[in-house]
KOLSEPA-70644 format. One record per residue (C-alpha): z, y, x; residue number from 0; residue in one letter. Coordinates in nm, 4 decimals. Last residue first. Layout:
atom up Z; north Y; east X; nr NUM; rest a .
...
***
This chain:
atom up 1.4750; north -8.0044; east -7.0557; nr 310; rest i .
atom up 1.6193; north -7.8868; east -7.3380; nr 309; rest a .
atom up 1.7829; north -8.1605; east -7.4746; nr 308; rest t .
atom up 1.9457; north -8.1996; east -7.1921; nr 307; rest e .
atom up 2.0554; north -7.8262; east -7.1046; nr 306; rest a .
atom up 2.2957; north -7.7215; east -7.3537; nr 305; rest m .
atom up 2.5086; north -8.0983; east -7.3300; nr 304; rest d .
atom up 2.4995; north -8.0741; east -6.9710; nr 303; rest r .
atom up 2.6428; north -7.7443; east -6.9856; nr 302; rest a .
atom up 2.9284; north -7.8427; east -7.1868; nr 301; rest h .
atom up 3.1448; north -7.5058; east -7.0352; nr 300; rest y .
atom up 2.9257; north -7.3995; east -6.7866; nr 299; rest s .
atom up 2.9100; north -7.0239; east -6.8604; nr 298; rest s .
atom up 3.2492; north -7.0055; east -7.0263; nr 297; rest r .
atom up 3.2996; north -7.0933; east -7.4036; nr 296; rest v .
atom up 3.6701; north -7.1153; east -7.4804; nr 295; rest f .
atom up 3.6762; north -6.8355; east -7.7838; nr 294; rest p .
atom up 3.3027; north -6.9775; east -7.8978; nr 293; rest g .
atom up 2.9255; north -6.9074; east -7.8900; nr 292; rest s .
atom up 2.6980; north -7.1541; east -7.7226; nr 291; rest a .
atom up 2.3544; north -7.0729; east -7.7782; nr 290; rest v .
atom up 2.0512; north -7.2805; east -7.6836; nr 289; rest k .
atom up 1.6826; north -7.2263; east -7.7494; nr 288; rest v .
atom up 1.7832; north -6.8844; east -7.7967; nr 287; rest f .
atom up 1.5347; north -6.7076; east -8.0697; nr 286; rest g .
atom up 1.6744; north -6.3845; east -8.2230; nr 285; rest l .
atom up 1.8241; north -6.6164; east -8.5117; nr 284; rest q .
atom up 2.0036; north -6.8639; east -8.2667; nr 283; rest k .
atom up 2.1615; north -6.5767; east -8.1011; nr 282; rest g .
atom up 2.2555; north -6.4246; east -8.4513; nr 281; rest v .
atom up 2.4414; north -6.7734; east -8.5223; nr 280; rest q .
atom up 2.6187; north -6.7759; east -8.2348; nr 279; rest g .
atom up 2.7339; north -6.4354; east -8.3299; nr 278; rest l .
atom up 2.8313; north -6.5730; east -8.6612; nr 277; rest l .
atom up 3.0208; north -6.7996; east -8.5275; nr 276; rest s .
atom up 3.1804; north -6.6024; east -8.2692; nr 275; rest f .
atom up 3.3009; north -6.4057; east -8.5245; nr 274; rest e .
atom up 3.4510; north -6.7309; east -8.7494; nr 273; rest a .
atom up 3.6390; north -6.8186; east -8.3852; nr 272; rest p .
atom up 3.8264; north -6.5168; east -8.4446; nr 271; rest p .
atom up 3.7936; north -6.2200; east -8.1263; nr 270; rest l .
atom up 4.0691; north -6.0859; east -7.9239; nr 269; rest y .
atom up 4.0291; north -5.7611; east -7.8807; nr 268; rest r .
atom up 4.0996; north -5.5144; east -7.5469; nr 267; rest v .
atom up 4.2002; north -5.7541; east -7.2857; nr 266; rest v .
atom up 4.3167; north -5.5428; east -6.9708; nr 265; rest p .
atom up 4.1015; north -5.5301; east -6.6670; nr 264; rest l .
atom up 4.2533; north -5.7118; east -6.3488; nr 263; rest y .
atom up 4.4949; north -5.5895; east -6.0811; nr 262; rest r .
atom up 4.8110; north -5.6597; east -6.2748; nr 261; rest d .
atom up 4.8756; north -5.8399; east -6.5798; nr 260; rest e .
atom up 4.6636; north -6.1534; east -6.4461; nr 259; rest a .
atom up 4.3884; north -6.3660; east -6.4749; nr 258; rest p .
atom up 4.3123; north -6.1488; east -6.8361; nr 257; rest q .
atom up 4.1152; north -6.3314; east -7.0422; nr 256; rest l .
atom up 3.7478; north -6.2644; east -7.1789; nr 255; rest y .
atom up 3.6410; north -6.4657; east -7.5066; nr 254; rest q .
atom up 3.3141; north -6.6252; east -7.4677; nr 253; rest g .
atom up 2.9469; north -6.6538; east -7.5213; nr 252; rest l .
atom up 2.7424; north -6.8799; east -7.3711; nr 251; rest t .
atom up 2.3450; north -6.8042; east -7.4224; nr 250; rest l .
atom up 1.9931; north -7.0508; east -7.3124; nr 249; rest f .
atom up 1.6723; north -6.9623; east -7.2992; nr 248; rest d .
atom up 1.5967; north -6.6043; east -7.1736; nr 247; rest c .
atom up 1.2277; north -6.4728; east -7.2379; nr 246; rest d .
atom up 1.3187; north -6.1220; east -7.1008; nr 245; rest v .
atom up 1.2928; north -5.9987; east -7.4543; nr 244; rest s .
atom up 1.5623; north -6.2430; east -7.5116; nr 243; rest r .
atom up 1.8613; north -6.1028; east -7.3123; nr 242; rest l .
atom up 1.7401; north -5.7456; east -7.4266; nr 241; rest d .
atom up 1.7686; north -5.8700; east -7.8046; nr 240; rest a .
atom up 2.1045; north -6.0350; east -7.6848; nr 239; rest l .
atom up 2.2205; north -5.6897; east -7.4986; nr 238; rest v .
atom up 2.1330; north -5.5059; east -7.8156; nr 237; rest d .
atom up 2.3490; north -5.7205; east -7.9969; nr 236; rest l .
atom up 2.6369; north -5.6712; east -7.8069; nr 235; rest v .
atom up 2.6043; north -5.2830; east -7.7962; nr 234; rest e .
atom up 2.5824; north -5.3503; east -8.1897; nr 233; rest e .
atom up 2.8882; north -5.4908; east -8.1651; nr 232; rest h .
atom up 3.1251; north -5.2794; east -8.0037; nr 231; rest t .
atom up 3.2333; north -5.3571; east -7.5984; nr 230; rest e .
atom up 3.5782; north -5.3218; east -7.5503; nr 229; rest g .
atom up 3.6496; north -5.5676; east -7.2897; nr 228; rest l .
atom up 3.6867; north -5.8720; east -7.5825; nr 227; rest g .
atom up 3.3633; north -6.0454; east -7.5466; nr 226; rest l .
atom up 3.2286; north -6.1958; east -7.1489; nr 225; rest m .
atom up 2.8619; north -6.2291; east -7.1857; nr 224; rest l .
atom up 2.6569; north -6.5059; east -7.0718; nr 223; rest g .
atom up 2.3109; north -6.5884; east -6.8924; nr 222; rest s .
atom up 2.0602; north -6.8474; east -6.8831; nr 221; rest k .
atom up 1.7218; north -6.9517; east -6.7936; nr 220; rest t .
atom up 1.5175; north -7.2233; east -6.8189; nr 219; rest k .
atom up 1.3097; north -7.3692; east -6.4897; nr 218; rest i .
atom up 0.9146; north -7.4205; east -6.6714; nr 217; rest s .
atom up 0.8127; north -7.0513; east -6.6096; nr 216; rest p .
atom up 0.8287; north -7.0599; east -6.2728; nr 215; rest n .
atom up 0.7964; north -6.7261; east -6.0769; nr 214; rest l .
atom up 0.7314; north -6.4820; east -6.4121; nr 213; rest e .
atom up 0.9922; north -6.6868; east -6.5904; nr 212; rest k .
atom up 1.2472; north -6.6286; east -6.2516; nr 211; rest i .
atom up 1.1577; north -6.2709; east -6.2564; nr 210; rest r .
atom up 1.2324; north -6.1962; east -6.6160; nr 209; rest r .
atom up 1.5754; north -6.3175; east -6.5687; nr 208; rest l .
atom up 1.6575; north -6.1117; east -6.1793; nr 207; rest l .
atom up 1.4750; north -5.8262; east -6.3619; nr 206; rest g .
atom up 1.7432; north -5.8434; east -6.6602; nr 205; rest l .
atom up 2.0462; north -5.8482; east -6.3925; nr 204; rest t .
atom up 1.8737; north -5.5988; east -6.1942; nr 203; rest w .
atom up 1.8614; north -5.3751; east -6.5237; nr 202; rest q .
atom up 2.2431; north -5.3930; east -6.5538; nr 201; rest y .
atom up 2.3456; north -5.2973; east -6.1971; nr 200; rest d .
atom up 2.6264; north -5.3458; east -6.0668; nr 199; rest s .
atom up 2.7235; north -5.2460; east -5.6777; nr 198; rest k .
atom up 2.9689; north -5.0429; east -5.8238; nr 197; rest p .
atom up 3.2080; north -5.3069; east -5.9607; nr 196; rest g .
atom up 3.1468; north -5.5786; east -6.2464; nr 195; rest r .
atom up 3.3525; north -5.4401; east -6.5087; nr 194; rest v .
atom up 3.4172; north -5.0640; east -6.4742; nr 193; rest r .
atom up 3.0454; north -5.0544; east -6.3560; nr 192; rest r .
atom up 2.8747; north -5.2699; east -6.6451; nr 191; rest y .
atom up 3.0971; north -5.1180; east -6.9648; nr 190; rest l .
atom up 2.8235; north -4.9004; east -7.0989; nr 189; rest r .
atom up 2.5653; north -5.1664; east -6.9682; nr 188; rest p .
atom up 2.7385; north -5.4554; east -7.2192; nr 187; rest v .
atom up 2.9239; north -5.7374; east -7.0687; nr 186; rest t .
atom up 2.9083; north -6.0556; east -6.8038; nr 185; rest e .
atom up 2.4845; north -6.0292; east -6.7470; nr 184; rest t .
atom up 2.5809; north -6.3934; east -6.6449; nr 183; rest n .
atom up 2.2733; north -6.5534; east -6.3831; nr 182; rest h .
atom up 2.1785; north -6.9143; east -6.4413; nr 181; rest n .
atom up 1.8984; north -7.0892; east -6.3378; nr 180; rest f .
atom up 1.8700; north -7.4255; east -6.5302; nr 179; rest v .
atom up 1.6528; north -7.6711; east -6.3805; nr 178; rest d .
atom up 1.6730; north -7.5846; east -6.0705; nr 177; rest p .
atom up 1.3313; north -7.5271; east -5.8764; nr 176; rest r .
atom up 1.3953; north -7.4861; east -5.5134; nr 175; rest a .
atom up 1.1624; north -7.1809; east -5.5270; nr 174; rest e .
atom up 1.3622; north -7.0005; east -5.7205; nr 173; rest i .
atom up 1.6653; north -7.0044; east -5.4932; nr 172; rest v .
atom up 1.4003; north -6.9061; east -5.1803; nr 171; rest l .
atom up 1.2663; north -6.5899; east -5.5126; nr 170; rest d .
atom up 1.6154; north -6.4696; east -5.5592; nr 169; rest l .
atom up 1.6588; north -6.4472; east -5.1523; nr 168; rest a .
atom up 1.3021; north -6.3068; east -5.1158; nr 167; rest p .
atom up 1.4280; north -6.0224; east -5.4136; nr 166; rest k .
atom up 1.7158; north -5.8872; east -5.2708; nr 165; rest n .
atom up 1.8488; north -5.6519; east -5.5033; nr 164; rest h .
atom up 2.2099; north -5.7684; east -5.4114; nr 163; rest v .
atom up 2.1938; north -6.0932; east -5.4304; nr 162; rest f .
atom up 2.2596; north -6.1102; east -5.8099; nr 161; rest d .
atom up 2.5438; north -6.3758; east -5.7919; nr 160; rest p .
atom up 2.4227; north -6.7580; east -5.8865; nr 159; rest t .
atom up 2.4963; north -7.0021; east -6.1750; nr 158; rest l .
atom up 2.2857; north -7.2699; east -6.0662; nr 157; rest v .
atom up 2.2080; north -7.5904; east -6.2744; nr 156; rest e .
atom up 2.0820; north -7.9271; east -6.1398; nr 155; rest i .
atom up 1.9744; north -8.2644; east -6.3744; nr 154; rest t .
atom up 2.0553; north -8.5586; east -6.2008; nr 153; rest a .
atom up 1.9218; north -8.8873; east -6.0317; nr 152; rest d .
atom up 2.1417; north -8.8443; east -5.7543; nr 151; rest c .
atom up 2.1385; north -8.8566; east -5.3641; nr 150; rest k .
atom up 1.8222; north -8.6694; east -5.2334; nr 149; rest e .
atom up 1.8297; north -8.4459; east -5.5130; nr 148; rest r .
atom up 2.1957; north -8.3636; east -5.4608; nr 147; rest v .
atom up 2.1141; north -8.2634; east -5.1150; nr 146; rest a .
atom up 1.7804; north -8.0286; east -5.1573; nr 145; rest h .
atom up 1.9834; north -7.8662; east -5.4802; nr 144; rest i .
atom up 2.2565; north -7.7980; east -5.2572; nr 143; rest c .
atom up 2.0429; north -7.6724; east -4.8761; nr 142; rest d .
atom up 1.8650; north -7.4304; east -5.1650; nr 141; rest v .
atom up 2.2096; north -7.3090; east -5.2424; nr 140; rest y .
atom up 2.2469; north -7.2615; east -4.8990; nr 139; rest h .
atom up 1.9660; north -7.0837; east -4.8375; nr 138; rest q .
atom up 2.0273; north -6.8173; east -5.0930; nr 137; rest a .
atom up 2.3938; north -6.7124; east -4.9451; nr 136; rest g .
atom up 2.3367; north -6.3341; east -5.0169; nr 135; rest g .
atom up 2.0280; north -6.3605; east -4.7656; nr 134; rest d .
atom up 2.1680; north -6.1417; east -4.5235; nr 133; rest p .
atom up 2.5018; north -6.2640; east -4.5624; nr 132; rest m .
atom up 2.8122; north -6.0206; east -4.6052; nr 131; rest d .
atom up 2.7186; north -5.9601; east -4.9892; nr 130; rest d .
atom up 2.8548; north -6.3407; east -5.0284; nr 129; rest r .
atom up 2.9247; north -6.3334; east -5.4025; nr 128; rest t .
atom up 3.1318; north -6.6865; east -5.4690; nr 127; rest v .
atom up 2.9729; north -6.9322; east -5.5711; nr 126; rest s .
atom up 2.8035; north -7.1404; east -5.8013; nr 125; rest t .
atom up 2.6415; north -7.5121; east -5.8702; nr 124; rest i .
atom up 2.6508; north -7.7340; east -6.1837; nr 123; rest v .
atom up 2.5481; north -8.0632; east -6.1847; nr 122; rest v .
atom up 2.3833; north -8.2475; east -6.4372; nr 121; rest h .
atom up 2.3952; north -8.6687; east -6.4893; nr 120; rest k .
atom up 2.7294; north -8.6936; east -6.2985; nr 119; rest l .
atom up 2.8386; north -9.0179; east -6.1522; nr 118; rest g .
atom up 3.1590; north -8.8565; east -6.0367; nr 117; rest m .
atom up 3.1027; north -9.0530; east -5.6953; nr 116; rest r .
atom up 2.7434; north -8.8975; east -5.6487; nr 115; rest l .
atom up 2.8443; north -8.5615; east -5.7438; nr 114; rest a .
atom up 3.1643; north -8.6084; east -5.4910; nr 113; rest a .
atom up 2.8396; north -8.7106; east -5.2407; nr 112; rest e .
atom up 2.5922; north -8.4506; east -5.3532; nr 111; rest a .
atom up 2.8585; north -8.1727; east -5.2918; nr 110; rest l .
atom up 3.0352; north -8.3207; east -4.9475; nr 109; rest r .
atom up 2.6619; north -8.3072; east -4.8034; nr 108; rest a .
atom up 2.5730; north -7.9550; east -4.9244; nr 107; rest p .
atom up 2.9044; north -7.8456; east -4.7472; nr 106; rest e .
atom up 2.8096; north -7.9605; east -4.4036; nr 105; rest d .
atom up 2.7081; north -7.6688; east -4.2958; nr 104; rest a .
atom up 3.0785; north -7.5240; east -4.3818; nr 103; rest a .
atom up 2.9808; north -7.1197; east -4.4299; nr 102; rest v .
atom up 3.1954; north -6.9007; east -4.2023; nr 101; rest a .
atom up 3.4964; north -6.7535; east -4.3476; nr 100; rest s .
atom up 3.4955; north -6.4697; east -4.5941; nr 99; rest p .
atom up 3.7022; north -6.1424; east -4.5919; nr 98; rest r .
atom up 3.8392; north -6.0032; east -4.9027; nr 97; rest g .
atom up 3.8312; north -6.1457; east -5.2589; nr 96; rest r .
atom up 3.9978; north -6.4365; east -5.4203; nr 95; rest k .
atom up 3.8729; north -6.5411; east -5.7138; nr 94; rest v .
atom up 4.0572; north -6.4192; east -6.0594; nr 93; rest a .
atom up 3.8022; north -6.2613; east -6.2166; nr 92; rest c .
atom up 3.8094; north -5.9723; east -6.4291; nr 91; rest f .
atom up 3.7970; north -5.6102; east -6.2045; nr 90; rest g .
atom up 3.5133; north -5.7773; east -6.0033; nr 89; rest c .
atom up 3.5898; north -5.6515; east -5.6768; nr 88; rest p .
atom up 3.3065; north -5.8548; east -5.4519; nr 87; rest r .
atom up 3.3541; north -6.0092; east -5.1327; nr 86; rest t .
atom up 3.4539; north -6.3143; east -5.2645; nr 85; rest c .
atom up 3.6553; north -6.5521; east -5.0965; nr 84; rest i .
atom up 3.6585; north -6.9398; east -5.1750; nr 83; rest n .
atom up 3.3953; north -7.0510; east -4.9758; nr 82; rest g .
atom up 3.0212; north -7.0429; east -4.9923; nr 81; rest l .
atom up 3.0253; north -7.3374; east -5.2860; nr 80; rest i .
atom up 3.1763; north -7.3801; east -5.6102; nr 79; rest m .
atom up 3.1209; north -7.6963; east -5.7681; nr 78; rest f .
atom up 3.1602; north -7.6852; east -6.1918; nr 77; rest t .
atom up 3.3307; north -7.9706; east -6.2789; nr 76; rest a .
atom up 3.3016; north -8.2774; east -6.4323; nr 75; rest t .
atom up 3.5238; north -8.5988; east -6.4858; nr 74; rest k .
atom up 3.6141; north -8.6023; east -6.8429; nr 73; rest q .
atom up 3.9511; north -8.5293; east -6.7372; nr 72; rest s .
atom up 3.8715; north -8.2755; east -6.4964; nr 71; rest y .
atom up 3.6545; north -8.0796; east -6.7755; nr 70; rest c .
atom up 3.9841; north -8.0532; east -7.0084; nr 69; rest e .
atom up 4.1823; north -7.9599; east -6.7525; nr 68; rest m .
atom up 3.9855; north -7.7092; east -6.6195; nr 67; rest r .
atom up 3.8963; north -7.5581; east -6.9855; nr 66; rest n .
atom up 4.0932; north -7.2475; east -6.9186; nr 65; rest p .
atom up 3.9405; north -7.1568; east -6.6011; nr 64; rest c .
atom up 4.1944; north -7.0023; east -6.3559; nr 63; rest k .
atom up 3.9281; north -6.8728; east -6.1590; nr 62; rest a .
atom up 3.9629; north -7.0863; east -5.7604; nr 61; rest n .
atom up 4.0434; north -7.3905; east -5.9853; nr 60; rest e .
atom up 3.7266; north -7.4489; east -6.2165; nr 59; rest c .
atom up 3.5260; north -7.2474; east -6.0094; nr 58; rest v .
atom up 3.5514; north -7.5607; east -5.8050; nr 57; rest t .
atom up 3.6187; north -7.5876; east -5.3901; nr 56; rest e .
atom up 3.5013; north -7.8711; east -5.2461; nr 55; rest l .
atom up 3.7136; north -8.0459; east -4.9084; nr 54; rest g .
atom up 3.5568; north -8.3737; east -4.9544; nr 53; rest l .
atom up 3.9451; north -8.5263; east -5.0326; nr 52; rest e .
atom up 4.0620; north -8.2337; east -5.2237; nr 51; rest d .
atom up 3.7591; north -8.2149; east -5.4589; nr 50; rest m .
atom up 3.8361; north -8.6468; east -5.5073; nr 49; rest l .
atom up 4.1566; north -8.5593; east -5.5852; nr 48; rest m .
atom up 4.1009; north -8.3265; east -5.8714; nr 47; rest s .
atom up 3.8675; north -8.5251; east -6.0127; nr 46; rest t .
atom up 4.0460; north -8.8681; east -6.0343; nr 45; rest f .
atom up 4.3642; north -8.6200; east -6.1617; nr 44; rest h .
atom up 4.1851; north -8.5232; east -6.4775; nr 43; rest n .
atom up 4.0673; north -8.8641; east -6.5112; nr 42; rest a .
atom up 4.4357; north -8.9856; east -6.5460; nr 41; rest n .
atom up 4.5052; north -8.9625; east -6.9350; nr 40; rest g .
atom up 4.5943; north -8.6822; east -7.1531; nr 39; rest k .
atom up 4.3996; north -8.3516; east -7.2398; nr 38; rest p .
atom up 4.6575; north -8.0055; east -7.2784; nr 37; rest v .
atom up 4.6788; north -7.9414; east -7.6219; nr 36; rest e .
atom up 4.5255; north -7.5561; east -7.6960; nr 35; rest r .
atom up 4.6298; north -7.2160; east -7.7589; nr 34; rest k .
atom up 4.3471; north -6.9770; east -7.7885; nr 33; rest l .
atom up 4.3076; north -7.0135; east -8.1850; nr 32; rest w .
atom up 4.7554; north -6.9348; east -8.2497; nr 31; rest r .
atom up 4.6528; north -6.5981; east -8.1132; nr 30; rest p .
atom up 4.7923; north -6.5567; east -7.7488; nr 29; rest l .
atom up 5.0724; north -6.2616; east -7.7270; nr 28; rest r .
atom up 5.0637; north -5.8856; east -7.8026; nr 27; rest k .
atom up 5.1202; north -5.6011; east -7.5999; nr 26; rest v .
atom up 4.8607; north -5.6316; east -7.3132; nr 25; rest v .
atom up 4.8632; north -5.3053; east -7.1444; nr 24; rest r .
atom up 4.5598; north -5.0988; east -7.1911; nr 23; rest a .
atom up 4.7991; north -4.7514; east -7.1706; nr 22; rest d .
atom up 4.6813; north -4.6371; east -7.5361; nr 21; rest s .
atom up 4.7750; north -5.0487; east -7.6288; nr 20; rest d .
atom up 4.5578; north -5.3381; east -7.6151; nr 19; rest a .
atom up 4.5793; north -5.6001; east -7.8652; nr 18; rest v .
atom up 4.3543; north -5.4962; east -8.1040; nr 17; rest t .
atom up 4.3163; north -5.8356; east -8.3530; nr 16; rest l .
atom up 4.5463; north -5.6577; east -8.6182; nr 15; rest d .
atom up 4.2787; north -5.3756; east -8.6672; nr 14; rest s .
atom up 4.0393; north -5.5435; east -8.8312; nr 13; rest a .
atom up 3.7176; north -5.5494; east -8.7238; nr 12; rest p .
atom up 3.5065; north -5.2133; east -8.7811; nr 11; rest n .
atom up 3.1267; north -5.2468; east -8.7816; nr 10; rest q .
atom up 3.0139; north -5.5496; east -8.9839; nr 9; rest g .
atom up 2.9158; north -5.8656; east -8.8240; nr 8; rest l .
atom up 2.6300; north -5.9768; east -9.0751; nr 7; rest i .
atom up 2.5583; north -5.5715; east -9.1183; nr 6; rest p .
atom up 2.4797; north -5.5250; east -8.7423; nr 5; rest l .
atom up 2.1446; north -5.7869; east -8.7663; nr 4; rest l .
atom up 1.9494; north -5.4551; east -8.8596; nr 3; rest p .
atom up 2.0281; north -5.2821; east -8.5649; nr 2; rest n .
atom up 2.0635; north -4.9022; east -8.6363; nr 1; rest q .
atom up 1.7886; north -4.6329; east -8.5255; nr 0; rest m .
***
């Protein structure tokens, strides 16, 4: 049965938006809407130097986020804990992969100090995936949440990995009561293993979001997708419906950008801003409390704006 929302978007994207050949190699330059000016001012240097001074990592730097300069210039960043080496070989992510080093016990205190000095009112914490740790780093998340709460008057958002089907680890983070709990769906079920790797599980992702609401309905849940990896409109709409079925509150939709031509998945299509706008409208029709949909939208892009009116 056809999804009733599909006619809003249409089924045949314009052929000139396709940017990959039969060998899945990018053959066209970025479209005009993906070119942006570098923000002016010194705030960018303040944020960058503070991260260096306190020995902190950000996903902005490690994942080569296209919004890094904008966010840094506004004295905000998404902190990345548990080191800068990931144990998962995801095909889309620029974060280094390999054997991680030991976790720094003083990282929560340094993170809280940075949040205080930056004057953050909404602190976003994410991490690499640590399959090498029995709890996947869950206790370290808890320690970071507590450290920020002790030092700052700020709401807290976590963007976690899946904790490898480890419910006790997941429950540990839920019990720390972050204001927003984000776990990205990333893509549609058909592409899940190719994009997220062999350990990924679409149903576990949905179950993770469902469990947060079961244990603490007051926590706002959030998830997001990267578009342009070869998914169809109908598949995207099905995922949005699945997310609403587990009471997901916030939705982010953004354009996948290949970090480099080697090793990473190619872009299959660049979606124009108008298409993102339509998808955003669909998300609101489905009942998401907040939706951010656009080419440059990322999981924590303008996270405070999304959270502050709903918490």
